[in-house]
C-alpha positions as CSV (number, residue, x, y, z in Angstrom):
1,M,109.6,115.6,113.8
2,L,106.0,116.6,114.1
3,D,105.0,120.1,115.0
4,K,101.2,119.4,115.6
5,V,99.3,118.1,118.5
6,I,97.9,114.7,117.4
7,A,94.2,114.2,117.8
8,G,93.1,110.7,118.7
9,P,90.1,109.0,117.0
10,A,87.7,110.0,119.8
11,T,88.4,113.7,119.7
12,G,86.9,114.6,116.4
13,G,87.0,118.1,115.1
14,S,88.3,119.7,111.9
15,G,90.6,122.3,113.3
16,P,94.4,122.6,113.1
17,D,94.9,119.6,115.4
18,A,93.3,117.1,113.1
19,V,95.5,114.5,111.6
20,R,96.4,114.8,107.9
21,I,97.2,111.7,105.8
22,S,98.7,111.4,102.4
23,L,97.4,108.1,100.9
24,L,99.2,106.7,97.8
25,T,97.0,104.1,95.9
26,H,96.9,102.8,92.4
27,S,93.1,102.8,92.3
28,Y,90.4,104.9,94.0
29,W,86.9,106.2,93.6
30,P,85.0,106.4,91.2
31,E,86.6,103.1,90.2
32,Q,85.3,99.8,91.7
33,S,88.4,97.8,93.0
34,P,89.7,96.2,96.1
35,P,91.8,99.2,97.3
36,Q,88.9,101.6,96.4
37,R,86.4,99.6,98.5
38,R,88.8,99.3,101.5
39,W,89.8,103.0,101.5
40,T,86.4,104.4,100.7
41,A,85.2,102.6,103.9
42,M,88.2,103.8,105.9
43,I,88.0,107.4,104.8
44,K,84.3,107.5,105.6
45,E,85.1,106.7,109.2
46,F,88.3,108.9,109.3
47,S,86.2,111.8,108.1
48,R,83.7,111.4,110.9
49,S,86.6,112.2,113.4
50,G,87.7,115.2,111.4
51,W,90.8,113.6,109.9
52,H,92.0,114.8,106.5
53,V,93.0,112.5,103.7
54,D,94.8,113.6,100.5
55,V,94.5,110.6,98.1
56,I,97.2,110.5,95.5
57,A,95.9,108.3,92.7
58,P,96.0,108.0,88.9
59,V,93.2,109.3,86.7
60,A,90.5,106.6,86.9
61,H,91.3,103.9,84.3
62,Y,90.8,100.6,86.2
63,P,90.2,97.8,85.0
64,F,90.5,98.3,81.3
65,G,93.8,100.3,81.2
66,R,92.1,103.3,79.7
67,R,89.7,106.0,80.8
68,V,86.0,105.1,80.2
69,L,84.4,107.6,82.6
70,P,83.9,111.2,81.7
71,R,86.8,113.5,82.8
72,S,84.5,115.1,85.3
73,K,84.4,111.8,87.2
74,A,87.7,110.2,86.3
75,G,89.7,113.3,87.1
76,R,92.4,115.2,85.2
77,P,96.1,114.9,85.5
78,F,97.7,117.2,88.1
79,Q,94.4,118.5,89.2
80,T,92.6,118.1,92.6
81,Q,89.1,116.5,92.8
82,K,86.7,116.4,95.7
83,G,86.0,112.9,96.9
84,Q,82.9,111.3,98.3
85,F,83.5,112.5,101.9
86,T,86.0,115.2,103.0
87,E,89.0,113.8,101.1
88,L,90.8,115.5,98.2
89,V,92.0,113.3,95.3
90,R,95.1,114.5,93.7
91,R,95.3,112.9,90.3
92,V,98.4,111.8,88.5
93,P,98.7,110.7,84.8
94,Y,98.6,107.1,83.6
95,L,99.7,105.2,80.5
96,R,97.1,103.3,78.5
97,H,97.7,99.5,78.6
98,G,96.0,96.2,78.0
99,N,95.8,93.1,80.2
100,S,99.4,92.2,80.0
101,R,101.5,92.2,83.2
102,A,104.2,94.2,81.5
103,G,101.8,96.9,80.4
104,R,100.3,97.2,83.9
105,L,103.8,97.4,85.5
106,I,105.0,100.1,83.2
107,D,101.8,102.1,83.9
108,Q,102.2,101.7,87.6
109,C,105.9,102.7,87.5
110,F,104.9,105.8,85.5
111,S,102.1,106.9,87.9
112,A,104.2,106.1,91.0
113,L,107.1,108.2,89.8
114,L,104.7,111.2,89.3
115,S,103.0,110.6,92.6
116,V,106.1,112.0,94.4
117,P,106.0,115.5,93.0
118,V,102.2,115.6,93.3
119,G,102.5,114.6,96.9
120,L,105.1,117.3,97.5
121,A,102.9,119.9,96.0
122,G,100.1,119.4,98.5
123,P,99.9,120.2,102.2
124,R,102.5,118.6,104.4
125,P,100.9,115.4,106.0
126,D,101.4,114.0,109.4
127,V,101.9,110.5,107.9
128,V,102.2,108.9,104.5
129,I,100.3,105.6,103.9
130,V,101.0,103.6,100.7
131,T,98.8,100.6,99.9
132,A,100.2,97.7,97.9
133,P,100.3,95.4,95.8
134,S,101.1,98.1,93.4
135,L,104.8,97.5,94.1
136,P,106.1,100.7,92.4
137,S,103.9,102.7,94.8
138,L,105.9,101.3,97.7
139,A,109.1,103.0,96.5
140,A,107.1,106.3,95.8
141,G,105.6,106.2,99.3
142,Y,109.0,105.6,100.9
143,L,110.5,108.5,99.0
144,L,107.6,110.9,99.7
145,A,107.7,110.1,103.4
146,R,111.4,110.7,103.6
147,L,111.2,114.0,101.7
148,R,108.3,115.1,103.9
149,R,110.1,113.8,107.0
150,V,107.0,112.1,108.3
151,P,106.3,108.5,109.3
152,L,105.6,105.9,106.7
153,I,102.9,103.2,106.9
154,V,103.1,100.4,104.4
155,E,99.9,98.5,103.8
156,M,100.3,95.0,102.3
157,R,96.9,93.9,101.1
158,D,98.5,90.8,99.5
159,A,101.4,88.5,100.5
160,W,104.1,90.3,98.4
161,P,106.8,89.4,97.5
162,D,105.8,85.8,98.3
163,L,102.9,85.9,95.8
164,A,105.3,86.9,93.0
165,R,107.3,83.7,93.6
166,D,104.2,81.6,93.6
167,A,103.0,83.2,90.4
168,R,106.4,82.6,88.8
169,I,106.8,86.4,88.2
170,I,110.0,85.9,90.1
171,Q,112.1,82.8,89.6
172,G,115.5,81.6,90.6
173,S,117.3,81.2,94.0
174,V,118.8,84.7,94.1
175,K,116.6,87.5,95.4
176,S,115.2,89.7,92.6
177,V,115.2,93.5,92.4
178,V,111.5,93.4,93.2
179,E,112.1,91.3,96.4
180,L,114.9,93.5,97.4
181,V,112.8,96.7,97.0
182,V,109.8,95.3,98.8
183,D,112.0,94.0,101.6
184,F,113.9,97.3,101.8
185,V,110.6,99.4,102.2
186,Q,109.0,96.9,104.6
187,Q,112.1,96.9,106.9
188,R,112.2,100.7,107.0
189,A,108.5,101.5,107.3
190,D,107.5,102.9,110.7
191,L,104.5,100.5,110.6
192,V,103.5,97.7,108.3
193,V,99.7,96.9,108.1
194,T,98.6,93.5,106.8
195,V,95.1,92.3,106.1
196,T,95.7,88.8,107.6
197,E,97.3,87.7,110.8
198,G,99.1,84.9,109.0
199,F,101.1,87.3,106.7
200,A,101.8,89.5,109.7
201,E,103.5,86.6,111.4
202,T,105.5,85.9,108.3
203,L,106.8,89.4,108.2
204,R,107.6,89.4,112.0
205,A,109.6,86.2,111.4
206,R,111.6,88.1,108.7
207,G,112.5,90.8,111.2
208,V,110.0,93.5,110.3
209,R,109.8,95.3,113.5
210,N,106.4,96.9,113.7
211,V,103.5,94.9,112.2
212,A,99.8,95.1,112.8
213,T,96.7,93.5,111.2
214,I,93.7,95.4,110.0
215,S,91.6,93.0,107.9
216,N,89.3,93.8,105.1
217,G,85.6,94.1,106.0
218,V,82.2,95.6,105.3
219,H,79.8,98.2,106.5
220,L,77.0,96.0,107.9
221,D,74.4,98.8,107.7
222,A,74.8,98.7,103.8
223,I,74.4,95.0,103.5
224,P,70.9,93.4,103.9
225,V,70.2,90.1,105.5
226,M,69.1,87.8,102.7
227,D,66.0,85.5,103.0
228,A,66.8,81.8,102.8
229,P,66.9,80.5,99.2
230,D,63.8,78.8,97.8
231,L,64.0,75.2,99.0
232,D,61.7,74.0,96.1
233,K,63.7,75.6,93.3
234,P,64.5,72.9,90.7
235,I,67.8,74.4,89.4
236,F,70.7,74.7,91.8
237,E,72.4,78.1,91.4
238,A,76.0,78.9,92.3
239,L,77.4,82.5,92.1
240,Y,81.0,83.7,91.8
241,L,81.5,87.5,92.0
242,G,85.0,89.0,91.8
243,N,88.2,88.9,89.9
244,H,88.7,86.4,87.0
245,G,92.4,85.9,87.3
246,E,95.1,83.3,87.7
247,S,94.8,83.3,91.5
248,Q,91.2,82.0,91.6
249,R,91.5,78.9,89.4
250,L,87.9,79.4,88.3
251,D,88.3,76.7,85.7
252,V,87.6,74.2,88.6
253,A,84.2,75.7,89.1
254,I,83.4,75.6,85.4
255,R,84.5,72.0,85.1
256,A,82.4,71.1,88.2
257,S,79.3,72.8,86.6
258,A,79.8,70.8,83.4
259,L,79.9,67.6,85.5
260,M,76.5,68.5,87.0
261,G,75.0,69.5,83.7
262,D,71.5,70.9,83.4
263,S,70.6,70.4,87.1
264,M,72.5,73.5,88.0
265,H,73.6,77.0,86.7
266,L,76.8,78.8,87.5
267,H,76.8,82.6,87.3
268,M,80.1,84.4,87.1
269,V,80.2,88.1,87.6
270,G,83.3,90.3,87.1
271,H,86.3,90.7,84.9
272,G,90.0,89.7,84.8
273,T,92.8,88.5,82.7
274,Q,91.5,84.9,82.5
275,R,88.0,85.7,81.6
276,P,88.4,85.0,77.8
277,A,90.0,81.7,78.5
278,L,87.2,80.8,81.0
279,E,84.5,81.7,78.5
280,K,86.2,79.5,75.9
281,L,86.4,76.6,78.3
282,A,82.7,76.9,79.2
283,R,81.8,76.8,75.5
284,E,84.0,73.8,74.9
285,L,82.5,71.9,77.8
286,K,79.0,73.1,77.1
287,A,78.9,74.0,80.8
288,P,75.8,75.7,82.3
289,V,77.6,79.0,82.9
290,T,76.5,82.6,82.3
291,F,79.1,85.3,82.4
292,H,78.1,88.8,83.6
293,A,79.7,92.2,83.5
294,P,80.7,93.6,86.9
295,L,77.6,94.4,89.0
296,H,77.1,97.0,91.7
297,G,74.4,98.1,94.1
298,A,70.8,96.7,93.6
299,A,71.8,94.6,90.6
300,M,74.5,92.9,92.6
301,M,72.1,92.2,95.5
302,E,69.5,90.7,93.1
303,R,72.2,88.3,91.9
304,Y,73.1,87.4,95.4
305,A,69.4,86.8,96.3
306,S,69.0,84.3,93.5
307,A,72.0,82.3,94.5
308,D,71.9,79.1,96.5
309,T,75.6,79.2,97.3
310,C,78.4,81.7,96.7
311,L,81.9,80.6,95.6
312,V,85.0,81.9,97.3
313,S,88.1,80.5,95.5
314,L,91.9,80.6,95.6
315,R,94.2,78.1,94.0
316,D,95.7,75.6,96.3
317,D,99.2,75.3,94.8
318,W,100.5,78.7,95.8
319,K,101.8,78.7,99.4
320,S,101.2,82.4,99.9
321,F,97.4,81.8,99.8
322,E,97.6,80.1,103.1
323,T,97.7,83.6,104.6
324,T,95.3,85.2,102.1
325,V,91.6,85.9,102.6
326,P,89.5,87.0,99.5
327,S,87.9,90.3,100.4
328,K,84.5,89.2,99.1
329,T,84.4,86.6,101.9
330,Y,83.3,89.2,104.4
331,E,80.4,90.4,102.2
332,V,79.1,86.9,101.6
333,L,79.3,86.1,105.3
334,A,77.3,89.3,106.1
335,L,74.6,88.5,103.5
336,G,74.1,85.1,105.1
337,R,74.5,83.0,101.9
338,H,76.0,79.5,102.0
339,V,79.6,79.5,101.0
340,T,81.4,77.0,98.7
341,A,84.9,77.7,99.9
342,I,87.8,76.5,97.7
343,V,90.4,77.9,100.1
344,R,92.8,76.8,102.8
345,G,94.8,78.3,105.7
346,E,93.4,81.5,107.3
347,A,90.5,81.8,104.9
348,A,89.3,78.3,105.6
349,R,89.6,78.9,109.3
350,I,87.3,82.0,109.0
351,I,84.7,80.0,107.1
352,A,84.8,77.3,109.7
353,D,84.7,79.7,112.6
354,A,81.7,81.5,111.1
355,G,79.9,78.3,110.3
356,A,79.3,79.8,106.9
357,G,79.4,76.8,104.5
358,N,81.6,74.0,103.3
359,I,85.3,73.9,102.6
360,V,86.1,71.8,99.6
361,A,89.2,70.7,97.7
362,C,90.3,72.6,94.5
363,D,89.1,69.7,92.4
364,P,86.1,69.6,89.9
365,E,84.9,66.2,91.1
366,A,84.9,67.3,94.8
367,V,83.1,70.6,94.0
368,A,80.5,68.8,91.9
369,A,80.0,66.2,94.6
370,L,79.4,69.0,97.2
371,W,76.9,70.8,94.9
372,R,75.0,67.6,94.2
373,E,74.7,67.0,98.0
374,L,73.5,70.6,98.6
375,A,71.0,70.3,95.7
376,A,69.6,67.1,97.2
377,D,69.4,68.4,100.8
378,R,68.6,72.1,100.3
379,G,68.0,72.6,104.0
380,R,71.8,72.7,104.4
381,L,71.7,76.0,102.4
382,V,69.9,77.8,105.2
383,R,72.3,79.8,107.4
384,S,71.9,80.5,111.1
385,G,73.1,84.1,111.1
386,D,76.4,83.2,112.7
387,G,78.3,84.5,109.6
388,R,76.9,88.0,110.0
389,Q,77.6,87.9,113.8
390,W,81.2,86.9,113.0
391,V,81.5,89.9,110.7
392,K,80.0,92.2,113.3
393,T,82.6,91.1,115.8
394,H,85.7,90.9,113.6
395,A,85.2,92.7,110.3
396,E,82.9,95.7,110.6
397,Y,84.6,98.7,109.1
398,E,83.6,101.1,111.8
399,H,85.5,99.0,114.3
400,L,88.4,98.3,111.9
401,A,88.8,102.0,111.1
402,G,88.8,102.9,114.8
403,R,91.6,100.4,115.3
404,Y,93.5,101.9,112.3
405,M,93.2,105.4,113.8
406,E,94.5,104.2,117.1
407,L,97.5,102.7,115.4
408,I,98.2,106.0,113.6
409,S,97.7,108.1,116.7
410,D,100.1,105.9,118.7
411,L,102.7,106.0,115.9
412,L,102.5,109.8,115.6
413,A,102.6,110.3,119.4
414,E,105.8,108.1,119.5
415,A,107.3,110.0,116.6
416,R,106.5,113.3,118.3
417,S,108.1,112.3,121.6
C-alpha cells in the first residue's frame, strides 16, 4: 500500500523518507479553538522531526460563523497558506452562519464535502487524520483515505455519538443516521485516537478494534508558574475561562456568586451559545459577575494571576461527561491555581490525583459554600506544585506528540508489511 520508507519520530530529517499527513479539521490557526490549540502543539513537535502536515481546513471563521480576520490571515478558498511551522494549510470555503446548531451543521457539511477534492489535489499523504467532533468531517476523512488508499486515523476529541444523545440532538430508541455514520467510520478506521481513557474503553467495548489515547495537554515552557494569590485580599475572585455553552452549566456558578454577594467577584472569559442567557441571568440576580471577551497571551495570564480559584465545569446530568476532561484543566494545573472542579468521572480523578483543588457538586449552594470556606481560609488556595508535576508526567505536549508519532509510525509499518 505504501511505497515509502517510514521514518520514526527519532530519525528527523526532511527528505523523501519523511512522513506526510493530511489533517482534516473544522478549525485551525489563526483561529483560537480546541482543535487549533491541540494541533498547533502537535504540528510544532511533528515539524521538529521533519514530518510534513497538510492541514485541510475552512477559511478562518470561528467562532462567529463569518470571517473577521483579513484575508491575508484567514486564507482564501482553494488556496494554500503557510502555517506557523512547516505545515501548509489548504483552505476550503465555508457558509456564513449564526449560533444555531442547524447553521453550524450545514456549514460543516459544506466544508467537509469540499475537503475531499482539496485533499485529492494536494500531494499524496502517507496517512489521513480527521479530528472530530465536526461529524461531517468524519465522512470526508474516510472518503479521502479510501480514494488515496492510505490508512485513516479518526481522532475523537469528544464522546460522540454518546454526547449527541445526552444533548438530545438525537432522540428515540432507533439508531439515527448520525450514529450509524459515526459508528461506520470508527469501525473502519485503522486507528481511533481518543483524548480520555474512559472513552477509549467505551469504544473497545463496542468492538472498535484499534483504539489509543492521546490526551490534550500543554507546552509547559509556555506557561509560567503563578505566585500564590494574595492572602490578605478582601474580595474573593473566581475565574472561568472557556466555552459558554450548554455543556458547562455555567448558570450554577452565576447563582453561586449571587449567593455570596459582594464578598466575591466572578470573572467569565470567552464566548458561546449560552452567553446572552448567562448575561441576562447575572443581571436578574444582580450577581457580582463580569463578562470578558476571549483573552489570549499576556492578557489571559494577567487574568489568571488575579484569580484565587479557577472554575472547571461540566454538567452532571450527561453520562458522556464521565469520560470527558475539559482541555483547560491541564492549563490550570500547570499554572498552579486552585481549581473549583464541578466535574465527575475521569476529570474528577485527574483533579484528585494532582491535588489541584476541590471537587464540588453541580449545585449553587454547594459551590457557594466551598467559596465561602476558601475565602475564610485562604491558605487552602496555595498549591504545592503537584499539579504542574502531574502535567509534566502525563500531559506535556512534547511527550504526547512523541507518543502520537510512535502510533503513526507503527501503523504505517504494519500497513507497509
